[in-house]
C-alpha positions, 0 to 999 in steps of 0.5 A: 441389467441397465449396463448390459442394455446400454452396451447392446444399444451402443453396439447397435447404434454404431453399426455402420451404414454403407452408401450402397445396398449390400446384400447378405444372407438374403437381407438387402442393406435397404432392409438393414437401414429400415431396421436401424431406423425403426430401432432408433424410433423405438428408443426415441419413443421411450426416451432412451438415447444412444450412447452417441447422444449422451455420455453414458455412465453407470449412475445415469443408466441405473437412474433410467432403468428403475421404477415403473419403466422396468417392464418396458425396458425388458421388452426393449432389451428383447427388441434390441437383441432381435434387431442386433442379430438382424443388423449383424447379419446385414454387416457380414457381406464380403465383396472381396470374397465375391471378387474371388468367386467372380475371378477365380471360381472359388467359394469362400470355403476355398472349394471350386464352384459347381454348376450345370450348363446346357441343361444337364452337363455338370462341372466343377472348377475354375474354368467356368468362373464368371470372368471367363465369359463376362470378363474382368470388366464385367462388360461381357464379350462377343465371340463365336456368334455368342453375345455375353451380356454385361454384368456391371452394376449399372447394367444389372441394377437398372432396367435394360436400355438400348444404346446404339453407340455401345452396340454399334461395334458389335453390330456393324464392325465385327464379322458374326454369323446371322444368328448373332445379328438376329440375337442383337435385334431381340434385346429382351428388355427387362426391369432392374434386378433385385438381390432376389431376382439376381440370385434366381438368375444365377441359380436357375437361369431366369432373368428379372423379366422371367425369361430363360437365359441363354443355355450357355449360361451356367446355373451355379450352385451357390450357398447363400453366403457365397451368393451374397458375397458375389452380389455384393461384388457385382454392385461395385463392378465398373460403377464409375470411370477409372482414374485418368479420365475426366469430362474433357480429357483422357490422360496417358503417359509413356515411360523412358529412362535417362540412358536411352539413346537420344535418336531412339528417344526422339524417334518414339516421342516425335511419333507419339506427339504427332499422333496426339496432335492429329487426334486432338485436332479432329476431336476439338473440331467435332466438339465445336460442331456437335451436330457435325454428322447427319448419321450416327457419329454424333451419338459418340460425342459423349465419348470424345476426350482430348488426349494428353501425353505425359513423359515419365522420365526415370533416372538412376537405379532401377530399384528406385523406378517404382517410387519415381513412377508413383510420384508421377502418378500422384501428380496426375493419374493416367488411364494407360501407359503407351509404348516406352523404352528403358535400359535393362529389364522392364520389370520395375515398370510392369510391377508398378502397372500391375500394382496400380492396375494401369494398362501398360501397352507395347513397350519397346523392350527385349527383356519383358517380365515373363515369370509372372502372369500379367493382367495389365502389361502387353508386349510385342513378344517375349524378347530375348527369351523367345529368341533363345527358345527359337535357337534351341528348337532350331538346333535340336531339329537340325542336329536330330540325327547326331548322337551327341550335340556339342554347344558352346555358349558365351554370354554377358553377365548383364541381363541381356546375356544371362536371360537368354543363356538361362533359357537355353540352359533350361531347354537343354538340361534334360536332353541327354544328347546335348553337351553344353559348355557355358562361359560368362564374361563381365567386361570386354577384357574377359570377353576377349580372353574367352574368345581367344581361348576358344580360337586356340582350341585345336578342334573348333566347336560345332555350335557357338551361341553368343549373347553379347549384350552391350558388346555386339560390335566387339564380338562381331569384330572378333568374328570378322578377324576369326571367321572360322571360330566355329562351324555355326555361330548363332547370334540374337537379332540385335547384333544385326544393328552392329554388323561391320561394313565388310564381312568375309564370305566365310563368316557369312556362311557360318553366322545365323541370327534369331529374327522375330520380325517379318522377312518381307520381299515386298512392302507390307500394304499397311506400311504404305499408309504409315509411311504416308502418315509420317511423311505428311507430318514431317516425321523423320523415319530414323528407326523404322521398326521402333516408330512403326511399332509405336504407331501400331500401339497408338492406333490400337489404343485409338480403336480400343477407345472407339469401341468402349465409347464412354465406358472408361474402364481400364479392364474394358480397354484391355479386353478390346485390345486383346480383341483388336490386336489381329485387326488390319493394323499391323504395319508389317514389322511382324508376320502376325500380331494377335492376342486372346483373353489373358494372352500378353505377347502378340507375336509368338515366334521367330525365324532363323536368318542368314546374311544375304550375299547381296549386302543390300538385301539384308537377311534371308530366312533359312527356317520356317516361322518357329513357335517354340 
């Protein structure tokens, strides 16, 4: 008996106490703390220490539980057992399962959540998971005239307060219907939620002030265990700033590999450094004069941070890049990675960003990672995979009246050749009207051999699709010498950068290019502003598209940070970038740039273009904007 009692007491005395209240099965951890304190007081009054206070052994325990104290100790055993059951219940909450419920709409059993909305419309499934409206950050959203309230821990477990800086963008910088403006002027103040009142809000749609929530808010039918898990997770949601920001500085990085062309490297880095200098000059000036604005701007002073840019240079084998990035990050965590250039695929960088939950914004790459759904990596487009899909769609549309479409595809064995070639093969494999012949080359000698064999064929192919990779110049020179190699030759947009000066007119008529950029006859309005900004700072425009796209990424981060104020959540920044991407920031490099919740490619299509007869005019679109 003494040994059993001592064992029970040892277990109880070592139940961990957490820093913040975590509710489980209706018990708040604050109740758990009271239970544990009460138990220790009972023990102390009976002069029975916990094992943490004495070195227990069988003899000592036996001596303590004999004689006239026997009955009190039996009662104490029962009390201890009751407290043990209660305290064990307190330790069962699973914030990780609450996170699963919040993001995926799945209960701890693995079943989908069930709920009703608009009073009586029942549903079950992941499409109504919390994250769809309240977003990954928990800061809510404003869309279509509806304001979705934040559910972060600071907002839920404190009385509602009004912060003009946080509401400024929603009220004055978004086009919303009048009902939205009216809703924003009726804030419906409420006290802080308790575990009980929050569970009521989730199940019954009634807030902590007893006010009915918006009927769009579903009423979730959650078992007690899942409700406890969800509330436990909400108590961890956006409780503190994410890494990469302190009281004075916000840290960013850009990634560049050692084999990137020096001209492209300088063009990108010079644009970024000048932008950071420009931002920091204004920031420091305002911080020196905290009352610089007689109107609203001083309310944003709490959000002001100096921007710091680190250049993370990757060297050697891409297999080692993730480790190199980890070393850089350990030296100084960053809030986001902006822009960047690497040779080959961007996949190692994306994997790092996803693992570390770091926004990775608009790198310059033709090989983004498209096979895995990304939470933190945003691209201009799908690169060569997009261009291949557009070419495939154009071929099928243009050859629709033919019973048999013959295509010859020659591609490099490197990723810039294999990736688009695989996309063409996947599109065409189930088309019974297409006969597709593939030829791969590993070096220039093998390429020349393949092209020579093709030129010796008596009947030239109707359609030739070329993915030259690093051999664009050699392929174009061969075509220049053999202009009638095929009736129509398709090439990627990158080949335009390697065009020889003099191209036979017979070849011009046969060559078509995928072109995922704007084909403009006049200068885009935003381009004038970007040009002026660069000229005034002495930036030499050596690669207009690259530098303009870098500027776009930087301004998007600037606008996103303005919107989140001092709520330094990486997820919140990602959500505003999704929201702001289609704002009037596009410098004219793409016809349209836009994102939505969960979308990670801002431009979705491409043109098919041909070379202009006038060499100074560049290219002319021969198709509409094609979205495959």
